[in-house]
C-alpha positions as CSV (number, residue, x, y, z in Angstrom):
1,X,3.9,-5.5,19.7
2,X,2.7,-7.5,16.4
3,X,-1.0,-6.7,18.1
4,X,-0.6,-2.5,17.2
5,X,1.0,-3.0,13.5
6,X,-1.7,-2.1,11.3
7,X,-3.6,-3.9,8.5
8,X,-4.0,-2.7,4.9
9,X,-5.8,-5.2,2.5
10,X,-5.3,-3.9,-1.1
11,X,-6.7,-4.7,-4.7
12,X,-10.1,-4.7,-2.8
13,X,-12.6,-5.3,-5.2
14,X,-16.2,-4.6,-4.7
15,X,-17.4,-3.7,-1.3
16,X,-18.3,-7.6,-0.3
17,X,-14.5,-7.8,-0.1
18,X,-14.5,-4.7,1.5
19,X,-16.6,-6.3,4.0
20,X,-14.7,-9.1,4.6
21,X,-11.2,-6.9,5.1
22,X,-12.9,-4.9,7.7
23,X,-14.7,-7.9,9.6
24,X,-10.6,-8.7,9.8
25,X,-9.7,-5.9,11.7
26,X,-8.0,-3.9,8.4
27,X,-7.4,-0.6,9.1
28,X,-7.0,0.3,5.8
29,X,-8.4,-1.0,2.6
30,X,-6.1,-0.7,-0.9
31,X,-8.2,0.2,-4.4
32,X,-6.1,0.1,-7.5
33,X,-6.7,2.1,-10.3
34,X,-5.2,1.8,-14.0
35,X,-1.5,0.0,-13.5
36,X,0.8,-1.1,-16.3
37,X,0.9,-4.6,-14.8
38,X,-0.1,-6.2,-12.1
39,X,-3.4,-7.7,-10.1
40,X,-6.4,-5.9,-8.5
41,X,-7.2,-2.7,-11.1
42,X,-11.0,-1.9,-10.9
43,X,-12.6,1.3,-12.5
44,X,-12.3,4.6,-10.8
45,X,-16.5,4.5,-10.2
46,X,-16.0,1.5,-8.4
47,X,-13.4,2.7,-6.2
48,X,-15.4,5.6,-5.6
49,X,-18.4,3.2,-4.5
50,X,-16.3,1.1,-2.2
51,X,-14.8,4.1,-1.1
52,X,-18.1,5.1,0.1
53,X,-19.1,2.5,1.5
54,X,-15.7,2.0,3.7
55,X,-16.5,5.5,4.9
56,X,-14.9,6.3,8.1
57,X,-14.5,3.1,8.8
58,X,-10.9,2.6,7.4
59,X,-8.8,4.4,5.8
60,X,-9.2,3.9,1.6
61,X,-6.2,4.0,-0.2
62,X,-5.9,5.2,-4.1
63,X,-3.4,3.2,-5.6
64,X,-2.5,5.7,-8.3
65,X,0.3,5.0,-11.4
66,X,0.2,8.7,-12.5
67,X,3.2,10.9,-11.7
68,X,1.7,14.8,-12.2
69,X,0.1,16.6,-9.0
70,X,-2.5,17.7,-11.0
71,X,-3.9,14.8,-13.1
72,X,-3.4,12.8,-9.8
73,X,-5.8,15.7,-8.0
74,X,-8.0,15.0,-10.4
75,X,-8.1,11.2,-10.4
76,X,-8.4,11.9,-6.5
77,X,-11.5,13.8,-7.1
78,X,-13.2,11.3,-9.3
79,X,-12.4,8.3,-6.7
80,X,-13.0,10.1,-3.2
81,X,-10.6,8.2,-1.0
82,X,-8.9,9.3,1.9
83,X,-5.4,8.6,1.2
84,X,-3.2,8.5,-2.0
85,X,-0.3,5.9,-2.9
86,X,2.1,7.0,-5.4
87,X,3.1,3.7,-6.8
88,X,5.6,5.0,-8.9
89,X,8.5,7.4,-8.5
90,X,7.0,11.1,-8.1
91,X,9.1,14.1,-8.1
92,X,9.7,16.1,-4.8
93,X,7.8,19.0,-6.8
94,X,4.9,16.6,-7.7
95,X,4.8,15.9,-4.2
96,X,4.8,19.3,-3.2
97,X,2.5,20.5,-5.5
98,X,0.2,17.5,-4.7
99,X,0.1,18.5,-1.2
100,X,-0.7,22.4,-1.9
101,X,-3.5,20.7,-4.1
102,X,-5.2,18.6,-1.7
103,X,-3.9,19.5,1.9
104,X,-6.3,17.0,3.6
105,X,-5.7,14.1,2.0
106,X,-2.7,11.7,3.2
107,X,0.5,11.0,0.7
108,X,2.0,7.5,0.5
109,X,5.2,7.1,-1.6
110,X,5.7,3.8,-2.7
111,X,9.5,2.7,-2.5
112,X,10.4,-0.3,-4.6
113,X,13.2,-1.7,-2.7
114,X,16.0,-3.0,-4.9
115,X,18.9,-3.0,-2.6
116,X,20.9,-0.5,-0.5
117,X,20.4,2.5,-2.7
118,X,16.6,2.1,-1.8
119,X,17.5,3.7,1.8
120,X,18.5,7.1,-0.2
121,X,15.2,6.9,-1.9
122,X,13.5,6.0,0.8
123,X,14.7,9.4,2.6
124,X,13.9,11.3,-0.3
125,X,10.5,10.0,-0.7
126,X,9.7,11.1,3.2
127,X,9.7,14.4,1.9
128,X,6.2,15.6,1.5
129,X,4.8,12.3,2.4
130,X,2.9,11.5,5.5
131,X,4.5,7.6,5.2
132,X,6.2,5.4,3.1
133,X,5.5,1.6,1.5
134,X,7.9,-0.7,0.9
135,X,6.9,-3.3,-1.9
136,X,8.8,-5.2,-4.3
137,X,8.2,-4.1,-7.8
138,X,10.3,-3.1,-10.9
139,X,9.9,0.3,-12.3
140,X,12.6,-0.5,-14.9
141,X,11.5,-3.8,-16.2
142,X,9.9,-3.5,-19.9
143,X,6.6,-3.2,-18.2
144,X,6.7,-1.5,-15.2
145,X,5.8,-3.4,-12.3
146,X,4.5,-1.1,-9.7
147,X,3.1,-3.5,-6.9
148,X,1.4,-7.2,-6.5
149,X,4.3,-9.1,-7.2
150,X,3.7,-11.3,-4.9
151,X,8.0,-10.9,-4.6
152,X,9.8,-10.8,-0.6
153,X,12.4,-7.6,-0.8
154,X,15.3,-7.8,1.4
155,X,13.9,-6.9,4.8
156,X,17.4,-6.2,6.1
157,X,17.1,-2.8,3.9
158,X,13.5,-2.3,5.2
159,X,14.7,-2.0,8.7
160,X,17.2,0.0,7.7
161,X,14.4,2.4,6.1
162,X,12.0,2.5,9.2
163,X,15.0,3.4,10.8
164,X,16.4,6.3,8.5
165,X,13.0,8.0,8.1
166,X,10.5,9.9,10.6
167,X,7.6,9.0,8.7
168,X,5.4,5.5,9.4
169,X,6.3,2.6,7.2
170,X,4.5,0.3,5.8
171,X,5.8,-3.3,4.3
172,X,4.3,-4.4,1.2
173,X,6.0,-7.6,-0.4
174,X,5.2,-11.3,-0.5
175,X,3.3,-11.5,3.0
176,X,2.2,-14.5,4.1
177,X,1.1,-16.4,7.0
178,X,4.4,-18.6,7.0
179,X,6.2,-15.1,7.0
180,X,4.2,-12.2,8.3
181,X,5.8,-12.7,12.1
182,X,9.5,-13.0,10.9
183,X,9.1,-10.2,8.4
184,X,7.7,-7.6,11.5
185,X,10.0,-8.7,14.1
186,X,12.5,-7.7,11.7
187,X,11.3,-4.5,10.0
188,X,9.0,-2.9,13.2
189,X,6.9,-1.3,10.5
190,X,3.9,1.0,11.1
191,X,1.8,-1.6,9.2
192,X,1.7,-4.3,6.6
193,X,0.1,-4.3,3.5
194,X,-1.1,-7.7,1.2
195,X,-2.9,-8.6,-2.2
196,X,-1.6,-12.1,-3.2
197,X,-1.0,-13.9,-0.6
198,X,-4.5,-14.3,0.6
199,X,-6.4,-14.8,-3.0
200,X,-7.3,-17.7,-4.1
201,X,-8.5,-17.6,-8.1
202,X,-8.4,-14.3,-7.8
203,X,-10.6,-13.5,-5.0
204,X,-9.9,-12.5,-1.5
205,X,-10.2,-15.5,0.7
206,X,-11.6,-15.0,4.1
207,X,-9.2,-18.3,5.1
208,X,-6.7,-17.5,4.4
209,X,-7.4,-13.7,5.6
210,X,-8.1,-15.1,9.0
211,X,-4.8,-17.0,8.8
212,X,-2.5,-14.2,8.3
213,X,-4.5,-11.8,10.6
214,X,-3.5,-14.6,13.4
215,X,0.0,-14.8,12.4
216,X,0.4,-11.2,13.0
217,X,-1.1,-11.0,16.0
218,X,0.6,-13.8,17.2
219,X,-2.2,-16.1,18.7
């Protein structure tokens, strides 16, 4: 089971980190644009540079906190990734408009799992989205937390989401070598996404990433 679970390494800073992620079998890398809080934001010019470097070797996710279709499409034009990850709540009409503006770009809607109510939010979020990503942020905080918190949420709710939607579901939020096997066994996600759990002093740590991949693959 875990051998088919996809790996997304997020908060990529530059081509060197992208190369490390690819060498460890990542099928996707996350590139963080401007955020109200959290680790990993880089300039849009740097996102475009890394996206070109990765090319067709993996999916490239633009993490955007924007919520209006026109603004997101303009940002994507500057960044050139294969996928857009919507880290805040985006209204269905805006996702539909974004789909019309960018028909060839995959859309991933993030759901920040706070409790059983997140299942209904996920069902709604799956509309006009190619996939969901379950994370542990807090949109209601004074300064919004939209990812990279390093916190684990209730995986039983995540499992309910996986069982309730027809699109692939990525699992994020506090994943580390010590807990990823348990998380995958319980949630059965399409893939796992990580940032803080494999970094040392803010940089992607090949040793930690290697340990994570071994735990994920069961070896």
